[in-house]
N, C-alpha and C positions, 0 to 999 in steps of 0.2 A: 525620449523622456516619458512618453505615454506608457510604453511597456514597463519601464522602471517603476513608474507610479503604481501601475496595476500590480506589479510583483510585490512592492512594499505593502500595499493595502491588503493583498491576499495573505502575506506573511504575518502582518500584525493582527489582522482579523482572526486568523487561525490560532495565533498565540493567545489572544485574549479569550476567545471562545473556549479553547481547550482548558485554559486555566480556570475559567468560570465553571465548566462542567466537572472539574475535579475538586477545586477548593471550596465551592459553595456547599456541595453535599458533605464534604469532610468537616465543614464548620470551623475550619482553621487554616492558616497558612503554614502551619508546622507539619505539613504532610511531606515527608522527605521523599517518599516514592514518587509523588507527583513532580516535585522539583527535579528529581533524577531523570524521569521520563521526558519532561519538557526540555531539559538541557540536552539529552541525547538526541531527541528527535529534531528540535528546532535549530540546533547548531548544524546538524547534518543537512537539513533543508536549506539553511542559509548558504552553506558552502556549495551545495549542488545548484541552487538558484543563481549564485554568482557565476559559477562556471558556465551554466547554460546561457546566461545573459551575455557573456563575453564570446563564447564559442559557437553557440547555436540559438540565437534569439528567436528564430522562427519556431523551433520545437518548444521553447519556453512559452511562446504566445499560444501555441496549440494546446499545451497542457493547462493553460489558464482559462482559455475562452471556450473550448469546444464542449458541447453538451450531447449526451446520449440521444440518439434518434430511434434506435430499435426499441419497439414496445416491450419486448421481453427483457431487454437489458435495462430499461428504465426501472422496471420493477425490482430487478436484482440490485441495482445501484441504490435505490431508495431503501430497500430492506436492510442492505448492508450498512448504510448510513445510520439507520435507526438503531441497529444492534450495536454499532460502535459508540453512539451517544449513550445508549443504555449501559454499556460496559463501563464507560467513564464514570457515570453517575453511581453505579453500583460499587465501583472501586472506592469512590469517595465515601459512600455510606459505610462500606466495609471498614475503612480506616477509622471512621467516626465511632462505630459501635463495636469494633473488634470481632467481627464475625469469623475471620480466618487469619491464619498466620503463614507467611512465606519466609523461609530461612534466608539469612543474609547471603549464604553461598548460592542459593538458587536465584536470588535477585541479581547477583553478579553475573552468573551464567546467562540469565535471561537478557541482561544488558549487553553482553557480548553477542548473543544471538540477534538482538535488535540491530546492533551496528553491522553485523554480517549481512542481515537481511537488507538493510538500507544500502550497503555497499554493492550488493548484487543488483539492487534496483538502479543504482547509479550506473553500473556497468551496462545494464540493459539499455538505458537511455543513450549511452555512448555508442553502443553497437548498432542500434536500430533507429535510424533517422525518421522512420515512418511511424514510430510509436505514438499512439494517440490515446486520449482518455475515452474515446468512443470506439465502438466496433464498426469498422468501415474498411473499404479498400480505396486507397488514395490514387490519384492520377500518377501514372508512371511508377507505381509501387512494384517492387520486386521482392522475391523471397530472400530473407536473411537466414543463412544456414551456417554461419561461422561463429566462433566463440561459444558462448553459452547456448546459442541456438543450434549448435551442432550436437548438444547433449540432450536438451529437452526443447519442445516446441513453444512452451510458454514460460520462460524463465522469470518474467515479471511476476506472474502469479505465484511462483515458488517463493520469490522474495517477499511478496505480500503475505503469504501464508506464515513465513517465519515471523513477520511483524505481528500478525494476529496472535500467534502463540506466545510471543515474548512480552508484548505490551502489558497484559494483565498481571503478569508475574513481576515485572519491573515495578508496577504499581502496588504490588504486595497483596493481591486479591485472587483467591481461587474462584470466588463467585463471579468475578468479572471474566475470568477465563471461561467459565461455563457459559456465560452470557454471550461471549464473542465466538465460541466454537462453531455455531451454525454458519458464520461467515465463510468458513472453509468450504462447506457444502454449496454455498451460493457461488463461490468462485468456480466450482466444478460445473455448475449450471451455466455460468457465463462462458466458460471455455467451450462447452458443447455448442452453444449458439454461435460463438465466434468462429469456430471451425467450420460450421455450415456456411457462414458468410464467405470465409476465405476459400473454401473448396469451390464455391460457385463463381467467385469474382476475381481471384488472384491466380494468374497463370503460373504453373509450376508448383502450386501448393500441394496438390495431391501427390505428386512425385516426392516432394519433400517429406510428407508424412510417412512414406514408405522407407525413406532413408533414416529418419529420426523417429523412432517408434514411440517414444515416451512423451506424454503431454507435459507433465509437470515434475514428477518424481522419478529419477532414473531407476530402471529395473523394477519399478512397481506399477506406475500409471502414467 
């Protein structure tokens, strides 16, 4: 019951805060892009949370409770959070003042990309029982090299990148996309630090990097 309560509180808090960041700057509830984004994201979160609660409550608990301990990672997480908040506020202001226009077709395509990104994220959670919100090597952890991890070493960050690119366009704002773009560079910095930790502390990781060459984007990086 304690885990269920924490999960519900986190879900409702996220929903209310996200709504406030979008609708208050927009000055209206008639912001269709915001409603579309909230529906796509929070229905996906609800489904994944329910699955984790039933099938892997320990992973759900870790995702809810753990906080970053690496000093460098704390800075990356904090700056990414600030950029995300700023992007939502800018998207609301963009809708309010009509600074930019995103075509309906591109909104639809971006909505599909958002769902694909979240589906990849869910698949990563299914494949990797050691997945954590923090950069660490856990007790008895082993290298995961199957599924998506057989293609790239950090599929979770690939999924998050797709979300970063899709969300501003679902919200109908080019300016929000510009604001959120640095988050992708911050992910690259996070990956660099994470790999240092894994090379030092996870047996077999160095050999894994020789077998799977690409960090996040196949045949590119």
